[in-house]
Phi, psi and omega in degrees: 000329178296324180290325179286331180282323176297320180296317181293316178303316183292321178295316181296321179293327180292317182293317177296323176292323176294320176298315180297321176300311180298314182294324178292319176297322177295312180299318179293319178300320181286326177286324176275104185274010180301324183290330176290320179295319177301316177296319181297316178299314177299315181294319179297316177299318181293326182291319179301313179296319173301315178302312175303315178295316179295320181296317180293321179287328179296321181295318177298316178299317180298318180295320179296317180293326176296313180294323175293320177299319176296318180292323178293324176295319178298317176299316180296328173293326184279338184303312179305313181299317182291324174299314177303310180304314180295320181295318178298314180298316178299317177297318182292322177297318178303311178300314179300317183290323178297317177297320178298315177298318181297314182292323176292327177292315177297315177299319178293321180292314183289312182291326179295318179293315181287327177292317181296321183285319181293320181291325178289325182284317188292315188296307180295320181292321182293318184291320182289318182284329182287319181294313179298322180301316182293318179294320183294320181291317179290327176291318177302319181292316182292315182288320179304317182287322181283328177290322179288333179282323182287324178291322180287335179281326181288000000 
């Protein structure tokens, strides 16, 4: 039992010694602020590099925005003229369509009257003349046959 207690005590002493070592290293690191200064210097260098990158990118962005702004201003100046052109075009198309409608209406009125008259005249005339012709032809056939029969009887 003494050996097991001795073994445990020796293990505890080893762990305590390791903790004391780590504590002393930590205290020296905290007392020695050089690592903090090193970290600050590194952060400053990184900050400068990032600022350079951002500045160059920012210059590009500003240049792009300026060129786009100029182009938009040019378009804005062109818009009123384009609107006037579009209005003129629409007005001319409207006038052309109105003229076309007027001419179509006039044409429909005149052709509608003549077509209506011709159609009204033609249909009864065609029916009247066609029917008597058929009747006349059938009568001629019938009379021709009866005439020929009557002449042959005589």
